[in-house]
DRENZA-681692 format. One record per residue: x, y, z of N, C-alpha, C, O in turn; residue in one letter. Coordinates in steps of 0.05 Angstrom, whole numbers, padded with zeros to 5 digits, always signed. Each point is the difference from the previous one (the first is absolute). Example, Ala and Ser with C-alpha at 12.3 -4.5 7.8 and 13.67 -1.06 7.14 Angstrom:
! residues 2
+00264-00114+00156-00018+00024+00000+00018+00024+00000+00021+00000+00013A/-00028+00021-00027+00016+00024+00001-00015+00022+00014+00010+00022+00004S/
***
This chain:
! residues 98
+00017-00024+00000-00017+00024+00000+00018+00025+00000+00019+00002+00016M/-00026+00016-00034+00016+00024-00002-00013+00023+00016-00024+00002+00001M/+00041+00013+00011-00010+00023+00015+00011+00025-00012+00023+00001-00009T/-00039+00019+00008+00009+00026-00010+00004+00019+00023-00017+00002+00018Q/+00039+00011-00019+00006+00020+00020-00011+00027-00009+00005+00007-00023E/-00019+00006+00040-00010+00027-00007+00019+00020+00012+00008-00001+00023S/-00001+00019-00040+00017+00022+00010-00016+00025+00000-00013+00007-00020Q/+00014+00007+00041-00014+00025+00003+00021+00022+00001+00018-00001+00017I/-00021+00020-00035+00019+00023+00000-00015+00024+00008-00022+00006-00009S/+00033+00009+00026-00012+00025+00009+00015+00022-00013+00024+00004+00003I/-00039+00012-00019+00012+00022-00014-00008+00026+00015-00023+00004+00006I/+00042+00012-00001-00006+00026+00013-00019+00016-00018+00001-00001-00024P/-00018+00017+00037-00020+00016-00014+00012+00018-00021-00011+00002-00022F/+00033+00010+00028+00013+00018-00020+00008-00014-00025-00003+00010-00022G/+00014-00034+00025+00008-00017-00023-00024-00008-00016+00000+00001-00025E/-00021-00009+00039-00025-00008-00014-00012+00023-00015-00009-00003-00023L/+00010+00026+00035-00011+00024-00013+00016+00006-00025-00011+00008-00021K/+00038-00011+00022+00017+00005-00024-00007-00019-00022+00001+00007-00024K/-00008-00032+00031-00006-00020-00020-00028+00005-00013-00003-00004-00024L/-00016+00013+00040-00027+00003-00009-00007+00027-00013-00019+00002-00016L/+00034+00018+00023-00006+00027-00010+00001+00002-00030-00019+00012-00012L/+00039-00023-00002+00000+00002-00030-00024-00015-00012-00012+00010-00019P/+00004-00032+00031-00024-00014-00009-00025+00016+00004-00017+00002-00018L/+00015+00011+00040-00023+00018+00006-00001+00023-00021-00022+00006-00010H/+00045+00006+00005+00001+00022-00019-00008-00009-00028-00015+00014-00014D/+00024-00037+00006-00007-00010-00027-00030-00006-00002-00012+00005-00021K/+00001-00017+00042-00029-00005+00000-00016+00026-00001-00021+00001-00013L/+00030+00019+00026-00014+00026+00000+00001+00012-00029-00020+00011-00009A/+00043-00014-00004+00002+00010-00028-00019-00015-00018-00013+00012-00017Q/+00012-00039+00020-00019-00016-00016-00029+00008+00005-00016+00002-00019L/+00010+00003+00044-00028+00008+00006-00007+00026-00013-00022+00004-00010E/+00041+00015+00010-00005+00026-00012-00004-00003-00030-00018+00012-00012T/+00034-00029-00001-00003-00004-00029-00026-00014-00006-00014+00008-00020K/+00006-00027+00036-00026-00013-00004-00023+00019+00003-00020-00001-00015L/+00021+00019+00035-00021+00019+00004-00003+00019-00025-00022+00006-00008D/+00045+00003-00002+00000+00017-00024-00012-00014-00024-00015+00012-00015K/+00023-00037+00011-00009-00016-00023-00030-00004+00002-00014+00003-00020T/+00004-00011+00043-00028-00007+00002-00018+00025-00003-00023-00002-00009S/+00033+00025+00018-00016+00024-00002-00002+00010-00029-00019+00015-00007S/+00038-00022-00010+00000+00008-00028-00019-00017-00017-00008+00009-00021K/+00002-00033+00030-00016-00018-00015-00030+00007+00004-00013-00011+00017Q/+00003+00029-00033-00028+00008+00001-00015-00016-00020+00008-00001-00024V/-00030-00010+00033-00016-00016-00018-00013+00018-00021-00013+00019+00007K/+00016-00026-00033-00011+00016-00021-00026-00013-00012-00016+00014-00011K/+00013-00040+00015-00023-00014-00011-00012-00019+00021+00015-00012+00016Y/-00041+00010-00016-00014-00020+00015-00004-00024-00018-00002+00003-00024Y/+00000-00027+00036-00008-00023-00014-00028-00008+00010-00010+00012+00019R/-00003-00031-00031-00027-00008+00008+00000-00007+00030-00018+00009+00014N/+00037-00024-00005+00000-00008+00029+00002+00025+00018-00011+00000+00022K/+00026+00021-00031+00002+00024+00016-00027+00014+00003-00008+00008+00021D/-00006-00006-00044-00027+00013+00001-00019-00016+00018-00016+00012+00014L/+00017-00038-00016-00017-00016+00017+00006+00004+00029-00019+00003+00016K/+00044-00003-00008+00008+00003+00028-00005+00028+00010-00011+00004+00022L/+00019+00016-00038-00002+00028+00009-00029+00010+00002-00007+00014+00019L/-00009-00022-00039-00026+00012-00002-00023-00020+00005-00023+00008+00001F/+00030-00033+00004-00021-00020+00007-00019-00005-00023-00024-00005+00005G/+00034+00006-00029-00018-00006-00023+00008-00027-00012+00022-00009+00002I/-00042-00003-00015+00004-00026-00012+00013+00001-00027+00002+00021-00012S/+00007-00044+00003+00012-00002-00027-00021+00008-00021+00007+00014-00020Q/-00032-00022+00023-00021+00007-00019-00005+00030-00001-00004+00012-00022N/+00006+00001+00045-00004+00029+00001+00023+00014-00015-00005+00020-00014T/+00029-00029+00018+00023+00012-00014-00003-00003-00030+00004+00019-00015I/-00013-00043+00006-00004-00004-00029-00022+00019-00010+00003+00011-00021I/-00025-00008+00036-00021+00018-00007+00010+00029-00003-00006+00013-00019K/+00021-00004+00039+00011+00027-00001+00018+00004-00024+00000+00021-00013Y/+00016-00041+00007+00018+00001-00024-00016+00002-00025+00004+00018-00017R/-00024-00036+00014-00016-00001-00025-00017+00026-00004-00004+00008-00022N/-00005+00004+00045-00016+00025-00002+00017+00024-00003-00010+00022-00005N/+00037-00025+00007+00017+00024-00002+00002+00016+00026+00008+00023-00001G/-00017-00035+00023+00000+00014+00026+00028+00003+00011+00006+00019+00015D/+00011-00038-00020+00028+00001+00009+00019-00005-00023-00004-00017-00017I/+00025+00034+00016+00020-00003-00022+00018-00024+00006+00005-00006+00023P/+00005-00007-00044+00017-00023+00004+00018-00003-00024-00005+00011-00022F/+00026-00026+00025+00017-00009-00021+00006-00029+00004-00005-00010+00022T/+00015-00003-00042+00005-00029+00004+00029-00006-00009+00011+00013-00018T/+00000-00033+00030+00025-00012-00009-00006-00030-00001-00002-00014+00021I/-00002+00004-00045-00009-00027-00003-00028-00003+00012-00018+00014-00008G/+00015-00033+00026-00026-00004+00013-00002+00015+00027-00020-00004+00014D/+00039+00021-00008+00000+00014+00026-00011+00028-00004+00009+00015-00017V/-00030-00009+00032-00012+00027+00000+00013+00017+00021+00004-00008+00023Y/+00003+00032-00031+00013+00020+00017-00017+00025+00001-00009+00009-00021L/+00006+00003+00044-00017+00024+00004+00018+00021+00012+00011-00003+00022Y/-00008+00026-00036+00018+00021+00010-00010+00012+00027-00023+00008+00002P/+00041-00009+00017-00007+00010+00027-00010+00029+00000-00020+00006+00012V/+00034+00010-00027-00007+00029-00001-00029+00004-00011-00015+00016+00010R/+00009-00032-00030-00027+00003-00013-00022-00010+00019-00021+00012+00002E/+00027-00034+00012-00019-00010+00019-00004+00020+00023-00023+00005+00009I/+00045+00007+00000-00002+00021+00021-00016+00024-00010-00015+00011+00016D/+00018-00004-00041-00015+00023-00011-00030-00007+00000-00017+00017+00007K/+00010-00041-00015-00028-00009+00000-00011+00001+00028-00023+00010+00004I/+00038-00020+00015-00010+00001+00028-00004+00028+00010-00019+00005+00014L/+00038+00013-00021-00002+00028+00009-00024+00013-00013-00014+00016+00013S/+00010-00021-00038-00022+00012-00015-00027-00009+00011-00019+00015+00001K/+00018-00040+00008-00025-00011+00010-00004+00004+00031-00019-00010+00011N/+00037+00024+00001-00001+00005+00029-00025+00016+00006-00005+00021-00012L/-00010-00030+00032-00024+00014+00007+00001+00008+00029+00011-00014+00017Q/-00023+00037-00011-00001+00009+00028-00028-00005+00010-00020+00000-00015S/+00018-00005+00041-00026-00005+00012-00009+00024+00016-00022-00001+00012F/
***
């Protein structure tokens, strides 16, 4: 039967801090870059699933709105895309006060 000896090393806090500080700085830099990248990615088009989730409308209603010309769209192959700006304009135009 083999036994393994465990060695415990105690590192002074100052030494540990010197080892971890560069890693902490690099992680902070990466976090900053990720924040800048994600804030630049503004959605320009909705897809069918977005309209269903955001507005609670069914697939049939989306098709009806498309066919009636109520919402603008473009296609790439079989994928329907709806410009976010145009949808926002429609919502603003139809905004009602009570």
